[in-house]
N, C-alpha and C positions, 0 to 999 in steps of 0.2 A: 127453738126454745133454749134458753140458757138455764143451766142448773147452778144454783148458788149455794155454797156451803159457808157458813160463818164459823171460823176457828176462834172460839172464845178463850182458849188457853194455848199458849205457845206449845206446850208439851203434847198437845193433840195434833199439832201441824203435820208431822211426818206421817202419822197414821191416816189422817184425813187426806193428805196428798196422795199417798199410795192407793187408798181406796178409790179416790176420784180418778186417778190414772187408769186403774184397772177397769172401772166402769165407764170411762169416757168413750163417747162415740165421735167426738170431735176434738177441737183444740182445748188445752187446759191453761188457764190464766190464774195468777196469784196477784192480789192487790194488798199491799201493806199501807197502813194509814194510821193517823192519830186517833185513838179511841174517842168515842162519843161521850159527851157528858150525859149521865142518866136523866137529868132534869130537862135538858133542852133537846137531846137527841142529835146535837151538832158536835162535830169534832172540835177539839181544842185547837187544832192546827189549821190555820187559815188556808194553806195550800191544799190540805186534804179536803176541807169544806168545798173548795173550788173544783178540785180534780175528781173527787169521787163520783159526782153525777155524770161528768163527761166520760169517765171510764165505764161506768155501768151502761150508759147509752151506747157507747161504741161496741162493747162486748155483746149487747143484744142483737147487733147486726150479724154476728157470726153464728152460723147454724150449728146446732148441737154443742155449743161451747159449755165449758164448766168454769166457774169463777170461784176461787177460794178467797174470801174476805178475811183479812188478818189484821185486827186492831193491834197496834204495837204497844199500847198502854197510854196512861195519862202523860202529861208533859214531863214530869219528873222521871217516870219509868223510861220514856223514850230517850231522854237526854243522858241517862245512865249508860256509860260506855260498855257495861256488861249486859245490856238488853239482849236477850237471846236471839232476836231477829238480826241483830248486827253481826252475830257470829255463826249463824246457820250456814252450813257447808254449801248450800245452793244459793241462798238469797243474798247473804252479806249486805243487808240493808244499811244504807248510809244516810238516806234522806227519804222523806215521805211527802206525798204519796209516791209509790212506785208500783208500776204494773209490769209483771213478768209474763212471758209465755214460756211454759215448761215443756221440754221434750217428752215424748210418750214413754220413754224409758225412765224418766224422772231424774236423769243424771246431769242435765244441762239446762241452762237458761238460753232459750233460742233468741230472745230479744227482750228489751226492757225500755221503759221510759221512766225518768226520774224527775220528781218535783216539778220544776218550771217547764220541763219538756212535755208535761201532760197538758196538751192543748188539743182542740178539736182537729186541727189539721194534722198534727203529729199522730194522733190516735187513728185517724183515717188511714194514714200511711202504714202504721203499725198493723192494722187489721188487714190491709191489702197485701202486706208483705207475706202473710201466711206462714211465718216462721220457717221459711224454706232455707234461710241462710245457715251457714255453719259458723258458730261463734256468737258473739253478742252484738246485735244490731242496736245501736242507739240512734233512733230516727233523728233526733235533734242534733246529733253530733257527727254521725257518719259511721262507716263500717270500720270499727276499731281493730278487729282481727286482721284484716288485710293490711291496714296501715302498719301495725306492729310487725307483721311478717315481712313487709317490704323494707322497713327500716332495718330489721335484723339481717336481711339478705344483703342490703347495701353495706352495712358495717362488716359483716363476714367477708364479703367480696373485697372490700378495701383492705382488711387485715390480711387476707389470703394473698392478694396480689402484691402487697408491699413486703411480705415476709418470704415469699416463695422465690427461689432463684432458679433460673433455667439453665 
């Protein structure tokens, strides 16, 4: 059974996340998306309209999951560069919808899928991954943490061996 919490106001997000992490018996997910129109119940964002049902369906497959649903505002609020979800220390939302898996200590995003990456296939991989990786796994892109570490190692080695004299 999935427990769903709707965060109606950004300023409730940190408290809701902390409470959810403390009470969680399983994995914790956060979904950011374009707010729904009160008259139609549909998100103003076409990618959110397409992705939200897929995300909810995928999370339902995870036993004891907790999902925080975080509407980011109407189109004007979301497009504002000062939207608080864009600057949150953990989320740093850049596009919507985004699904994040949060570490149990609440200090790291274990994995995420962003906007067009939210497909049924990618969500199945996301769920199967079980958040076991260290760093941020972007299913549609690849494991960026290891790629960055590899590149930095190569650059450091090249610098070291070209500047060191024996």
